[in-house]
Biopython code that builds the backbone (N, CA, C, O; Angstrom):
import numpy as np
from Bio.PDB.StructureBuilder import StructureBuilder

atoms = [
    (1, "MET", "N", (0.825, -1.158, 0.000)),
    (1, "MET", "CA", (0.000, 0.000, 0.000)),
    (1, "MET", "C", (0.893, 1.254, 0.000)),
    (1, "MET", "O", (1.819, 1.379, 0.802)),
    (2, "LYS", "N", (0.589, 2.164, -0.913)),
    (2, "LYS", "CA", (1.392, 3.361, -1.089)),
    (2, "LYS", "C", (0.655, 4.554, -0.483)),
    (2, "LYS", "O", (-0.520, 4.787, -0.765)),
    (3, "HIS", "N", (1.381, 5.310, 0.362)),
    (3, "HIS", "CA", (0.797, 6.507, 0.976)),
    (3, "HIS", "C", (1.324, 7.730, 0.247)),
    (3, "HIS", "O", (2.511, 7.819, -0.067)),
    (4, "SER", "N", (0.436, 8.664, -0.015)),
    (4, "SER", "CA", (0.875, 9.910, -0.638)),
    (4, "SER", "C", (0.733, 11.046, 0.374)),
    (4, "SER", "O", (-0.134, 11.007, 1.247)),
    (5, "GLY", "N", (1.580, 12.041, 0.250)),
    (5, "GLY", "CA", (1.558, 13.167, 1.176)),
    (5, "GLY", "C", (2.971, 13.637, 1.450)),
    (5, "GLY", "O", (3.932, 13.190, 0.824)),
    (6, "PHE", "N", (3.074, 14.550, 2.401)),
    (6, "PHE", "CA", (4.368, 15.131, 2.729)),
    (6, "PHE", "C", (4.930, 14.467, 3.972)),
    (6, "PHE", "O", (4.194, 14.038, 4.860)),
    (7, "THR", "N", (6.217, 14.395, 4.011)),
    (7, "THR", "CA", (6.865, 13.872, 5.211)),
    (7, "THR", "C", (7.008, 15.010, 6.219)),
    (7, "THR", "O", (6.843, 16.178, 5.868)),
    (8, "LEU", "N", (7.309, 14.673, 7.451)),
    (8, "LEU", "CA", (7.482, 15.671, 8.489)),
    (8, "LEU", "C", (8.625, 16.624, 8.147)),
    (8, "LEU", "O", (8.533, 17.827, 8.395)),
    (9, "LEU", "N", (9.687, 16.089, 7.585)),
    (9, "LEU", "CA", (10.831, 16.921, 7.201)),
    (9, "LEU", "C", (10.438, 17.923, 6.116)),
    (9, "LEU", "O", (10.834, 19.086, 6.176)),
    (10, "GLU", "N", (9.681, 17.489, 5.148)),
    (10, "GLU", "CA", (9.235, 18.403, 4.084)),
    (10, "GLU", "C", (8.346, 19.506, 4.646)),
    (10, "GLU", "O", (8.446, 20.653, 4.211)),
    (11, "LEU", "N", (7.483, 19.185, 5.599)),
    (11, "LEU", "CA", (6.624, 20.190, 6.214)),
    (11, "LEU", "C", (7.447, 21.211, 7.016)),
    (11, "LEU", "O", (7.168, 22.409, 6.979)),
    (12, "LEU", "N", (8.463, 20.719, 7.738)),
    (12, "LEU", "CA", (9.309, 21.628, 8.503)),
    (12, "LEU", "C", (10.090, 22.572, 7.599)),
    (12, "LEU", "O", (10.230, 23.754, 7.914)),
    (13, "VAL", "N", (10.592, 22.071, 6.497)),
    (13, "VAL", "CA", (11.312, 22.915, 5.539)),
    (13, "VAL", "C", (10.374, 23.961, 4.939)),
    (13, "VAL", "O", (10.740, 25.130, 4.812)),
    (14, "ALA", "N", (9.163, 23.536, 4.571)),
    (14, "ALA", "CA", (8.188, 24.469, 4.000)),
    (14, "ALA", "C", (7.815, 25.549, 5.017)),
    (14, "ALA", "O", (7.695, 26.720, 4.655)),
    (15, "MET", "N", (7.631, 25.171, 6.280)),
    (15, "MET", "CA", (7.293, 26.147, 7.320)),
    (15, "MET", "C", (8.445, 27.128, 7.543)),
    (15, "MET", "O", (8.209, 28.315, 7.768)),
    (16, "ALA", "N", (9.672, 26.649, 7.485)),
    (16, "ALA", "CA", (10.832, 27.532, 7.648)),
    (16, "ALA", "C", (10.910, 28.541, 6.496)),
    (16, "ALA", "O", (11.231, 29.711, 6.706)),
    (17, "ILE", "N", (10.617, 28.084, 5.300)),
    (17, "ILE", "CA", (10.637, 28.983, 4.132)),
    (17, "ILE", "C", (9.556, 30.052, 4.271)),
    (17, "ILE", "O", (9.822, 31.231, 4.038)),
    (18, "PHE", "N", (8.343, 29.656, 4.649)),
    (18, "PHE", "CA", (7.261, 30.627, 4.804)),
    (18, "PHE", "C", (7.520, 31.586, 5.970)),
    (18, "PHE", "O", (7.184, 32.767, 5.885)),
    (19, "ALA", "N", (8.114, 31.088, 7.051)),
    (19, "ALA", "CA", (8.438, 31.961, 8.185)),
    (19, "ALA", "C", (9.480, 33.003, 7.783)),
    (19, "ALA", "O", (9.376, 34.169, 8.164)),
    (20, "THR", "N", (10.476, 32.585, 7.019)),
    (20, "THR", "CA", (11.505, 33.518, 6.549)),
    (20, "THR", "C", (10.905, 34.570, 5.628)),
    (20, "THR", "O", (11.226, 35.754, 5.732)),
    (21, "ALA", "N", (10.034, 34.135, 4.731)),
    (21, "ALA", "CA", (9.371, 35.082, 3.823)),
    (21, "ALA", "C", (8.482, 36.047, 4.603)),
    (21, "ALA", "O", (8.454, 37.240, 4.300)),
    (22, "GLY", "N", (7.766, 35.553, 5.589)),
    (22, "GLY", "CA", (6.907, 36.409, 6.408)),
    (22, "GLY", "C", (7.705, 37.445, 7.179)),
    (22, "GLY", "O", (7.297, 38.602, 7.279)),
    (23, "LEU", "N", (8.836, 37.033, 7.722)),
    (23, "LEU", "CA", (9.702, 37.948, 8.448)),
    (23, "LEU", "C", (10.244, 39.040, 7.528)),
    (23, "LEU", "O", (10.307, 40.207, 7.915)),
    (24, "ALA", "N", (10.628, 38.666, 6.329)),
    (24, "ALA", "CA", (11.134, 39.651, 5.362)),
    (24, "ALA", "C", (10.046, 40.662, 4.998)),
    (24, "ALA", "O", (10.330, 41.853, 4.871)),
    (25, "ILE", "N", (8.827, 40.207, 4.833)),
    (25, "ILE", "CA", (7.713, 41.101, 4.496)),
    (25, "ILE", "C", (7.434, 42.050, 5.651)),
    (25, "ILE", "O", (7.191, 43.237, 5.436)),
    (26, "MET", "N", (7.468, 41.532, 6.884)),
    (26, "MET", "CA", (7.221, 42.383, 8.050)),
    (26, "MET", "C", (8.312, 43.444, 8.199)),
    (26, "MET", "O", (8.007, 44.593, 8.518)),
    (27, "GLN", "N", (9.566, 43.085, 7.975)),
    (27, "GLN", "CA", (10.651, 44.059, 8.069)),
    (27, "GLN", "C", (10.522, 45.121, 6.989)),
    (27, "GLN", "O", (10.753, 46.303, 7.244)),
    (28, "SER", "N", (10.159, 44.708, 5.803)),
    (28, "SER", "CA", (9.981, 45.653, 4.706)),
    (28, "SER", "C", (8.838, 46.620, 5.003)),
    (28, "SER", "O", (8.959, 47.819, 4.750)),
    (29, "SER", "N", (7.742, 46.114, 5.531)),
    (29, "SER", "CA", (6.600, 46.965, 5.878)),
    (29, "SER", "C", (6.970, 47.947, 6.980)),
    (29, "SER", "O", (6.587, 49.115, 6.922)),
    (30, "SER", "N", (7.707, 47.489, 7.976)),
    (30, "SER", "CA", (8.126, 48.346, 9.074)),
    (30, "SER", "C", (9.029, 49.474, 8.563)),
    (30, "SER", "O", (8.871, 50.626, 8.967)),
    (31, "ALA", "N", (9.963, 49.147, 7.686)),
    (31, "ALA", "CA", (10.854, 50.158, 7.113)),
    (31, "ALA", "C", (10.059, 51.168, 6.289)),
    (31, "ALA", "O", (10.349, 52.364, 6.319)),
    (32, "HIS", "N", (9.060, 50.688, 5.557)),
    (32, "HIS", "CA", (8.229, 51.564, 4.727)),
    (32, "HIS", "C", (7.453, 52.548, 5.600)),
    (32, "HIS", "O", (7.364, 53.731, 5.272)),
    (33, "ILE", "N", (6.897, 52.070, 6.699)),
    (33, "ILE", "CA", (6.146, 52.938, 7.603)),
    (33, "ILE", "C", (7.077, 53.988, 8.223)),
    (33, "ILE", "O", (6.708, 55.155, 8.348)),
    (34, "GLY", "N", (8.278, 53.565, 8.606)),
    (34, "GLY", "CA", (9.254, 54.512, 9.145)),
    (34, "GLY", "C", (9.630, 55.573, 8.134)),
    (34, "GLY", "O", (9.779, 56.741, 8.493)),
    (35, "ASN", "N", (9.785, 55.191, 6.876)),
    (35, "ASN", "CA", (10.121, 56.150, 5.816)),
    (35, "ASN", "C", (8.993, 57.138, 5.578)),
    (35, "ASN", "O", (9.242, 58.312, 5.304)),
    (36, "LEU", "N", (7.744, 56.670, 5.681)),
    (36, "LEU", "CA", (6.605, 57.574, 5.498)),
    (36, "LEU", "C", (6.574, 58.626, 6.601)),
    (36, "LEU", "O", (6.286, 59.794, 6.342)),
    (37, "SER", "N", (6.868, 58.217, 7.812)),
    (37, "SER", "CA", (6.902, 59.160, 8.930)),
    (37, "SER", "C", (8.009, 60.197, 8.729)),
    (37, "SER", "O", (7.800, 61.385, 8.970)),
    (38, "GLN", "N", (9.176, 59.749, 8.291)),
    (38, "GLN", "CA", (10.290, 60.666, 8.043)),
    (38, "GLN", "C", (9.953, 61.626, 6.902)),
    (38, "GLN", "O", (10.273, 62.812, 6.973)),
    (39, "LEU", "N", (9.315, 61.121, 5.866)),
    (39, "LEU", "CA", (8.924, 61.968, 4.741)),
    (39, "LEU", "C", (7.910, 63.018, 5.181)),
    (39, "LEU", "O", (7.964, 64.163, 4.734)),
    (40, "ASP", "N", (6.998, 62.633, 6.046)),
    (40, "ASP", "CA", (6.015, 63.567, 6.586)),
    (40, "ASP", "C", (6.711, 64.684, 7.367)),
    (40, "ASP", "O", (6.373, 65.857, 7.209)),
    (41, "ASP", "N", (7.683, 64.321, 8.209)),
    (41, "ASP", "CA", (8.444, 65.316, 8.972)),
    (41, "ASP", "C", (9.203, 66.263, 8.052)),
    (41, "ASP", "O", (9.218, 67.472, 8.284)),
    (42, "LEU", "N", (9.833, 65.728, 7.012)),
    (42, "LEU", "CA", (10.590, 66.570, 6.078)),
    (42, "LEU", "C", (9.676, 67.536, 5.323)),
    (42, "LEU", "O", (10.050, 68.681, 5.072)),
    (43, "THR", "N", (8.493, 67.077, 4.966)),
    (43, "THR", "CA", (7.549, 67.930, 4.247)),
    (43, "THR", "C", (7.090, 69.094, 5.113)),
    (43, "THR", "O", (7.057, 70.239, 4.661)),
    (44, "ILE", "N", (6.738, 68.797, 6.357)),
    (44, "ILE", "CA", (6.283, 69.857, 7.257)),
    (44, "ILE", "C", (7.428, 70.823, 7.560)),
    (44, "ILE", "O", (7.222, 72.036, 7.598)),
    (45, "ALA", "N", (8.631, 70.293, 7.775)),
    (45, "ALA", "CA", (9.790, 71.156, 8.029)),
    (45, "ALA", "C", (10.051, 72.076, 6.840)),
    (45, "ALA", "O", (10.426, 73.234, 7.023)),
    (46, "SER", "N", (9.856, 71.569, 5.625)),
    (46, "SER", "CA", (10.061, 72.419, 4.437)),
    (46, "SER", "C", (9.014, 73.526, 4.366)),
    (46, "SER", "O", (9.328, 74.638, 3.942)),
    (47, "TYR", "N", (7.773, 73.244, 4.774)),
    (47, "TYR", "CA", (6.744, 74.288, 4.807)),
    (47, "TYR", "C", (7.133, 75.399, 5.787)),
    (47, "TYR", "O", (6.993, 76.585, 5.489)),
    (48, "ILE", "N", (7.625, 74.991, 6.960)),
    (48, "ILE", "CA", (8.014, 75.973, 7.970)),
    (48, "ILE", "C", (9.185, 76.821, 7.465)),
    (48, "ILE", "O", (9.181, 78.041, 7.625)),
    (49, "ALA", "N", (10.176, 76.181, 6.862)),
    (49, "ALA", "CA", (11.328, 76.914, 6.328)),
    (49, "ALA", "C", (10.895, 77.881, 5.223)),
    (49, "ALA", "O", (11.359, 79.021, 5.182)),
    (50, "ASP", "N", (10.018, 77.436, 4.337)),
    (50, "ASP", "CA", (9.509, 78.312, 3.273)),
    (50, "ASP", "C", (8.785, 79.523, 3.857)),
    (50, "ASP", "O", (8.983, 80.647, 3.396)),
    (51, "ASN", "N", (7.949, 79.298, 4.869)),
    (51, "ASN", "CA", (7.217, 80.407, 5.502)),
    (51, "ASN", "C", (8.182, 81.409, 6.115)),
    (51, "ASN", "O", (8.022, 82.616, 5.932)),
    (52, "GLN", "N", (9.174, 80.924, 6.837)),
    (52, "GLN", "CA", (10.133, 81.820, 7.481)),
    (52, "GLN", "C", (10.979, 82.567, 6.452)),
    (52, "GLN", "O", (11.320, 83.732, 6.658)),
    (53, "MET", "N", (11.316, 81.910, 5.356)),
    (53, "MET", "CA", (12.086, 82.568, 4.307)),
    (53, "MET", "C", (11.267, 83.694, 3.675)),
    (53, "MET", "O", (11.802, 84.768, 3.398)),
    (54, "GLN", "N", (9.994, 83.461, 3.448)),
    (54, "GLN", "CA", (9.142, 84.509, 2.875)),
    (54, "GLN", "C", (9.054, 85.700, 3.817)),
    (54, "GLN", "O", (9.092, 86.851, 3.382)),
    (55, "LEU", "N", (8.934, 85.414, 5.125)),
    (55, "LEU", "CA", (8.896, 86.511, 6.096)),
    (55, "LEU", "C", (10.214, 87.277, 6.111)),
    (55, "LEU", "O", (10.215, 88.501, 6.243)),
    (56, "ALA", "N", (11.321, 86.579, 5.979)),
    (56, "ALA", "CA", (12.633, 87.238, 5.947)),
    (56, "ALA", "C", (12.755, 88.120, 4.709)),
    (56, "ALA", "O", (13.324, 89.209, 4.780)),
    (57, "MET", "N", (12.234, 87.666, 3.587)),
    (57, "MET", "CA", (12.319, 88.446, 2.349)),
    (57, "MET", "C", (11.423, 89.687, 2.406)),
    (57, "MET", "O", (11.706, 90.694, 1.757)),
    (58, "LEU", "N", (10.350, 89.608, 3.181)),
    (58, "LEU", "CA", (9.431, 90.742, 3.299)),
    (58, "LEU", "C", (9.838, 91.726, 4.389)),
    (58, "LEU", "O", (9.258, 92.806, 4.497)),
    (59, "ASP", "N", (10.827, 91.360, 5.192)),
    (59, "ASP", "CA", (11.275, 92.220, 6.291)),
    (59, "ASP", "C", (11.798, 93.542, 5.739)),
    (59, "ASP", "O", (12.653, 93.558, 4.853)),
    (60, "LYS", "N", (11.281, 94.649, 6.265)),
    (60, "LYS", "CA", (11.686, 95.973, 5.787)),
    (60, "LYS", "C", (13.005, 96.431, 6.410)),
    (60, "LYS", "O", (13.652, 97.338, 5.887)),
    (61, "GLU", "N", (13.402, 95.819, 7.508)),
    (61, "GLU", "CA", (14.640, 96.194, 8.187)),
    (61, "GLU", "C", (15.846, 95.662, 7.414)),
    (61, "GLU", "O", (15.871, 94.497, 7.017)),
    (62, "TRP", "N", (16.842, 96.518, 7.203)),
    (62, "TRP", "CA", (18.067, 96.102, 6.500)),
    (62, "TRP", "C", (19.258, 96.285, 7.417)),
    (62, "TRP", "O", (19.329, 97.332, 8.062)),
    (63, "PRO", "N", (20.137, 95.424, 7.527)),
    (63, "PRO", "CA", (20.196, 94.106, 6.904)),
    (63, "PRO", "C", (19.388, 93.040, 7.640)),
    (63, "PRO", "O", (19.381, 91.878, 7.236)),
    (64, "GLY", "N", (18.722, 93.422, 8.696)),
    (64, "GLY", "CA", (17.950, 92.459, 9.474)),
    (64, "GLY", "C", (18.788, 91.900, 10.607)),
    (64, "GLY", "O", (20.002, 92.102, 10.657)),
    (65, "LYS", "N", (18.143, 91.206, 11.502)),
    (65, "LYS", "CA", (18.853, 90.608, 12.629)),
    (65, "LYS", "C", (19.795, 89.522, 12.119)),
    (65, "LYS", "O", (19.445, 88.741, 11.234)),
    (66, "GLU", "N", (20.995, 89.488, 12.693)),
    (66, "GLU", "CA", (21.964, 88.472, 12.278)),
    (66, "GLU", "C", (21.480, 87.064, 12.622)),
    (66, "GLU", "O", (21.641, 86.133, 11.833)),
    (67, "LYS", "N", (20.882, 86.920, 13.812)),
    (67, "LYS", "CA", (20.346, 85.620, 14.236)),
    (67, "LYS", "C", (18.978, 85.827, 14.854)),
    (67, "LYS", "O", (18.756, 86.779, 15.603)),
    (68, "SER", "N", (18.072, 84.934, 14.535)),
    (68, "SER", "CA", (16.768, 84.925, 15.181)),
    (68, "SER", "C", (16.264, 83.494, 15.193)),
    (68, "SER", "O", (16.705, 82.654, 14.408)),
    (69, "GLN", "N", (15.341, 83.234, 16.089)),
    (69, "GLN", "CA", (14.785, 81.889, 16.192)),
    (69, "GLN", "C", (13.383, 81.971, 16.742)),
    (69, "GLN", "O", (12.972, 82.997, 17.284)),
    (70, "GLY", "N", (12.656, 80.891, 16.598)),
    (70, "GLY", "CA", (11.294, 80.870, 17.103)),
    (70, "GLY", "C", (10.754, 79.455, 17.130)),
    (70, "GLY", "O", (11.406, 78.495, 16.721)),
    (71, "GLU", "N", (9.538, 79.374, 17.628)),
    (71, "GLU", "CA", (8.862, 78.083, 17.726)),
    (71, "GLU", "C", (7.508, 78.214, 17.054)),
    (71, "GLU", "O", (6.855, 79.253, 17.149)),
    (72, "VAL", "N", (7.095, 77.168, 16.384)),
    (72, "VAL", "CA", (5.810, 77.158, 15.700)),
    (72, "VAL", "C", (5.176, 75.786, 15.895)),
    (72, "VAL", "O", (5.872, 74.776, 15.996)),
    (73, "LYS", "N", (3.852, 75.765, 15.948)),
    (73, "LYS", "CA", (3.132, 74.499, 16.069)),
    (73, "LYS", "C", (2.481, 74.205, 14.724)),
    (73, "LYS", "O", (1.729, 75.022, 14.192)),
    (74, "MET", "N", (2.773, 73.050, 14.192)),
    (74, "MET", "CA", (2.190, 72.637, 12.918)),
    (74, "MET", "C", (2.018, 71.122, 12.933)),
    (74, "MET", "O", (2.906, 70.394, 13.378)),
    (75, "ALA", "N", (0.880, 70.654, 12.448)),
    (75, "ALA", "CA", (0.567, 69.221, 12.389)),
    (75, "ALA", "C", (0.651, 68.589, 13.786)),
    (75, "ALA", "O", (1.174, 67.488, 13.955)),
    (76, "ASN", "N", (0.129, 69.306, 14.768)),
    (76, "ASN", "CA", (0.084, 68.835, 16.161)),
    (76, "ASN", "C", (1.455, 68.547, 16.757)),
    (76, "ASN", "O", (1.576, 67.715, 17.655)),
    (77, "ARG", "N", (2.479, 69.218, 16.272)),
    (77, "ARG", "CA", (3.830, 69.057, 16.817)),
    (77, "ARG", "C", (4.472, 70.424, 16.947)),
    (77, "ARG", "O", (4.116, 71.366, 16.239)),
    (78, "ASP", "N", (5.421, 70.517, 17.860)),
    (78, "ASP", "CA", (6.164, 71.766, 18.057)),
    (78, "ASP", "C", (7.472, 71.695, 17.268)),
    (78, "ASP", "O", (8.201, 70.705, 17.321)),
    (79, "TRP", "N", (7.743, 72.775, 16.536)),
    (79, "TRP", "CA", (8.921, 72.860, 15.680)),
    (79, "TRP", "C", (9.734, 74.091, 16.064)),
    (79, "TRP", "O", (9.182, 75.099, 16.505)),
    (80, "LEU", "N", (11.038, 73.999, 15.895)),
    (80, "LEU", "CA", (11.926, 75.138, 16.124)),
    (80, "LEU", "C", (12.550, 75.562, 14.803)),
    (80, "LEU", "O", (12.933, 74.718, 13.993)),
    (81, "TRP", "N", (12.651, 76.861, 14.587)),
    (81, "TRP", "CA", (13.344, 77.370, 13.398)),
    (81, "TRP", "C", (14.419, 78.358, 13.852)),
    (81, "TRP", "O", (14.276, 79.038, 14.868)),
    (82, "GLN", "N", (15.475, 78.414, 13.085)),
    (82, "GLN", "CA", (16.556, 79.362, 13.327)),
    (82, "GLN", "C", (16.893, 80.039, 12.012)),
    (82, "GLN", "O", (16.947, 79.406, 10.957)),
    (83, "GLN", "N", (17.119, 81.338, 12.103)),
    (83, "GLN", "CA", (17.479, 82.120, 10.914)),
    (83, "GLN", "C", (18.836, 82.762, 11.146)),
    (83, "GLN", "O", (19.091, 83.356, 12.193)),
    (84, "GLN", "N", (19.695, 82.630, 10.154)),
    (84, "GLN", "CA", (21.039, 83.223, 10.192)),
    (84, "GLN", "C", (21.181, 84.114, 8.961)),
    (84, "GLN", "O", (20.969, 83.658, 7.837)),
    (85, "VAL", "N", (21.540, 85.388, 9.169)),
    (85, "VAL", "CA", (21.780, 86.316, 8.064)),
    (85, "VAL", "C", (23.271, 86.620, 8.053)),
    (85, "VAL", "O", (23.824, 87.087, 9.049)),
    (86, "SER", "N", (23.920, 86.354, 6.922)),
    (86, "SER", "CA", (25.375, 86.528, 6.815)),
    (86, "SER", "C", (25.722, 87.581, 5.775)),
    (86, "SER", "O", (25.053, 87.715, 4.750)),
    (87, "LYS", "N", (26.794, 88.332, 6.067)),
    (87, "LYS", "CA", (27.309, 89.313, 5.102)),
    (87, "LYS", "C", (28.011, 88.593, 3.964)),
    (87, "LYS", "O", (28.533, 87.491, 4.131)),
    (88, "LEU", "N", (28.013, 89.233, 2.816)),
    (88, "LEU", "CA", (28.720, 88.725, 1.643)),
    (88, "LEU", "C", (29.696, 89.801, 1.160)),
    (88, "LEU", "O", (29.727, 90.908, 1.699)),
    (89, "ALA", "N", (30.471, 89.475, 0.167)),
    (89, "ALA", "CA", (31.424, 90.442, -0.387)),
    (89, "ALA", "C", (30.699, 91.678, -0.927)),
    (89, "ALA", "O", (31.186, 92.800, -0.788)),
    (90, "ASP", "N", (29.552, 91.467, -1.535)),
    (90, "ASP", "CA", (28.726, 92.567, -2.028)),
    (90, "ASP", "C", (27.906, 93.108, -0.858)),
    (90, "ASP", "O", (27.088, 92.383, -0.292)),
    (91, "GLU", "N", (28.113, 94.352, -0.495)),
    (91, "GLU", "CA", (27.432, 94.951, 0.667)),
    (91, "GLU", "C", (25.919, 95.045, 0.492)),
    (91, "GLU", "O", (25.189, 95.215, 1.468)),
    (92, "ASP", "N", (25.449, 94.936, -0.749)),
    (92, "ASP", "CA", (24.009, 95.028, -1.007)),
    (92, "ASP", "C", (23.325, 93.668, -0.997)),
    (92, "ASP", "O", (22.137, 93.579, -1.304)),
    (93, "LEU", "N", (24.043, 92.613, -0.652)),
    (93, "LEU", "CA", (23.469, 91.260, -0.600)),
    (93, "LEU", "C", (23.715, 90.631, 0.761)),
    (93, "LEU", "O", (24.725, 90.895, 1.413)),
    (94, "ARG", "N", (22.770, 89.794, 1.179)),
    (94, "ARG", "CA", (22.910, 89.011, 2.398)),
    (94, "ARG", "C", (22.475, 87.570, 2.097)),
    (94, "ARG", "O", (21.573, 87.330, 1.295)),
    (95, "LEU", "N", (23.139, 86.628, 2.760)),
    (95, "LEU", "CA", (22.763, 85.217, 2.674)),
    (95, "LEU", "C", (21.845, 84.921, 3.846)),
    (95, "LEU", "O", (22.210, 85.149, 4.999)),
    (96, "VAL", "N", (20.654, 84.412, 3.555)),
    (96, "VAL", "CA", (19.680, 84.064, 4.592)),
    (96, "VAL", "C", (19.571, 82.543, 4.637)),
    (96, "VAL", "O", (19.272, 81.898, 3.632)),
    (97, "GLN", "N", (19.820, 81.982, 5.820)),
    (97, "GLN", "CA", (19.737, 80.529, 6.015)),
    (97, "GLN", "C", (18.700, 80.234, 7.095)),
    (97, "GLN", "O", (18.710, 80.841, 8.166)),
    (98, "ILE", "N", (17.814, 79.301, 6.797)),
    (98, "ILE", "CA", (16.779, 78.875, 7.736)),
    (98, "ILE", "C", (16.992, 77.393, 8.025)),
    (98, "ILE", "O", (17.147, 76.592, 7.104)),
    (99, "SER", "N", (16.998, 77.032, 9.308)),
    (99, "SER", "CA", (17.110, 75.637, 9.743)),
    (99, "SER", "C", (15.889, 75.291, 10.578)),
    (99, "SER", "O", (15.427, 76.100, 11.383)),
    (100, "VAL", "N", (15.364, 74.075, 10.383)),
    (100, "VAL", "CA", (14.164, 73.642, 11.101)),
    (100, "VAL", "C", (14.433, 72.295, 11.759)),
    (100, "VAL", "O", (15.025, 71.397, 11.159)),
    (101, "SER", "N", (13.985, 72.175, 13.007)),
    (101, "SER", "CA", (14.103, 70.913, 13.738)),
    (101, "SER", "C", (12.859, 70.726, 14.600)),
    (101, "SER", "O", (12.094, 71.666, 14.819)),
    (102, "LEU", "N", (12.671, 69.518, 15.078)),
    (102, "LEU", "CA", (11.586, 69.248, 16.006)),
    (102, "LEU", "C", (11.966, 69.783, 17.385)),
    (102, "LEU", "O", (13.133, 69.728, 17.771)),
    (103, "ALA", "N", (10.995, 70.295, 18.120)),
    (103, "ALA", "CA", (11.272, 70.833, 19.454)),
    (103, "ALA", "C", (11.788, 69.746, 20.390)),
    (103, "ALA", "O", (12.560, 70.029, 21.306)),
    (104, "GLU", "N", (11.369, 68.521, 20.166)),
    (104, "GLU", "CA", (11.800, 67.418, 21.040)),
    (104, "GLU", "C", (13.251, 66.999, 20.790)),
    (104, "GLU", "O", (13.866, 66.363, 21.646)),
    (105, "SER", "N", (13.797, 67.349, 19.635)),
    (105, "SER", "CA", (15.208, 67.058, 19.347)),
    (105, "SER", "C", (15.814, 68.239, 18.578)),
    (105, "SER", "O", (16.055, 68.127, 17.376)),
    (106, "PRO", "N", (16.061, 69.360, 19.249)),
    (106, "PRO", "CA", (16.512, 70.588, 18.570)),
    (106, "PRO", "C", (17.892, 70.483, 17.932)),
    (106, "PRO", "O", (18.214, 71.253, 17.027)),
    (107, "GLU", "N", (18.710, 69.541, 18.391)),
    (107, "GLU", "CA", (20.057, 69.413, 17.827)),
    (107, "GLU", "C", (20.048, 68.733, 16.449)),
    (107, "GLU", "O", (21.026, 68.830, 15.708)),
    (108, "GLN", "N", (18.964, 68.056, 16.109)),
    (108, "GLN", "CA", (18.883, 67.353, 14.828)),
    (108, "GLN", "C", (18.108, 68.204, 13.815)),
    (108, "GLN", "O", (16.880, 68.269, 13.848)),
    (109, "VAL", "N", (18.847, 68.849, 12.923)),
    (109, "VAL", "CA", (18.224, 69.694, 11.898)),
    (109, "VAL", "C", (17.628, 68.785, 10.819)),
    (109, "VAL", "O", (18.324, 67.959, 10.230)),
    (110, "LEU", "N", (16.329, 68.956, 10.576)),
    (110, "LEU", "CA", (15.644, 68.139, 9.577)),
    (110, "LEU", "C", (15.673, 68.765, 8.188)),
    (110, "LEU", "O", (15.674, 68.060, 7.179)),
    (111, "TYR", "N", (15.696, 70.094, 8.146)),
    (111, "TYR", "CA", (15.603, 70.763, 6.848)),
    (111, "TYR", "C", (16.322, 72.099, 6.922)),
    (111, "TYR", "O", (16.218, 72.815, 7.918)),
    (112, "GLN", "N", (17.052, 72.433, 5.863)),
    (112, "GLN", "CA", (17.715, 73.734, 5.763)),
    (112, "GLN", "C", (17.370, 74.356, 4.419)),
    (112, "GLN", "O", (17.241, 73.668, 3.406)),
    (113, "LEU", "N", (17.229, 75.656, 4.439)),
    (113, "LEU", "CA", (16.912, 76.411, 3.225)),
    (113, "LEU", "C", (17.756, 77.674, 3.240)),
    (113, "LEU", "O", (17.935, 78.297, 4.286)),
    (114, "GLN", "N", (18.270, 78.048, 2.084)),
    (114, "GLN", "CA", (19.029, 79.297, 2.011)),
    (114, "GLN", "C", (18.688, 80.036, 0.732)),
    (114, "GLN", "O", (18.334, 79.447, -0.289)),
    (115, "SER", "N", (18.810, 81.362, 0.832)),
    (115, "SER", "CA", (18.547, 82.221, -0.313)),
    (115, "SER", "C", (19.313, 83.525, -0.105)),
    (115, "SER", "O", (19.888, 83.766, 0.957)),
    (116, "TYR", "N", (19.308, 84.347, -1.127)),
    (116, "TYR", "CA", (19.986, 85.643, -1.063)),
    (116, "TYR", "C", (18.944, 86.737, -1.019)),
    (116, "TYR", "O", (17.891, 86.649, -1.650)),
    (117, "ARG", "N", (19.262, 87.766, -0.262)),
    (117, "ARG", "CA", (18.361, 88.905, -0.136)),
    (117, "ARG", "C", (19.113, 90.155, -0.518)),
    (117, "ARG", "O", (20.209, 90.419, -0.023)),
    (118, "GLY", "N", (18.510, 90.921, -1.406)),
    (118, "GLY", "CA", (19.126, 92.174, -1.834)),
    (118, "GLY", "C", (18.648, 93.352, -0.999)),
    (118, "GLY", "O", (17.553, 93.330, -0.438)),
    (119, "LYS", "N", (19.467, 94.356, -0.929)),
    (119, "LYS", "CA", (19.113, 95.562, -0.181)),
    (119, "LYS", "C", (17.919, 96.223, -0.852)),
    (119, "LYS", "O", (17.934, 96.446, -2.063)),
    (120, "PRO", "N", (16.890, 96.536, -0.084)),
    (120, "PRO", "CA", (15.698, 97.169, -0.678)),
    (120, "PRO", "C", (16.035, 98.541, -1.270)),
    (120, "PRO", "O", (16.747, 99.335, -0.655)),
    (121, "GLY", "N", (15.529, 98.800, -2.435)),
    (121, "GLY", "CA", (15.729, 100.098, -3.089)),
    (121, "GLY", "C", (17.150, 100.343, -3.520)),
    (121, "GLY", "O", (17.528, 101.479, -3.808)),
    (122, "GLY", "N", (17.968, 99.259, -3.572)),
    (122, "GLY", "CA", (19.386, 99.428, -3.896)),
    (122, "GLY", "C", (19.629, 99.244, -5.289)),
    (122, "GLY", "O", (20.771, 99.351, -5.736)),
]
sb = StructureBuilder()
sb.init_structure("model")
sb.init_model(0)
sb.init_chain("A")
sb.init_seg("    ")
for serial, (resi, resn, name, xyz) in enumerate(atoms, 1):
    if name == "N":
        sb.init_residue(resn, " ", resi, " ")
    sb.init_atom(name, np.array(xyz, "f"), 0.0, 1.0, " ", f" {name:<3s}", serial, name[0])
structure = sb.get_structure()
């Protein structure tokens, strides 16, 4: 009499293969979720930097404060921004740099933006 089916060893090998594949899928999904969260943070930080840069460009004071900073709440989180205005060789131009980080980790800059500002009416 001939029996058909899988042996115990074949079942164990098949289970090991499926467990390995399942683990790989779970790790990939976890990494994907982490990347989405990081992308969300970078997007919001870029919005904050853009807003601060626009305010710096509209500032009527020349050359403006060399350093300034502030805190803003966006997307239910607290964010810190820092603005640095630097002199250039051309006295009618300034380099404006904006850095944004989360308030919970201010030492880790998530986004930086820089632009040049010309002297008004110059």
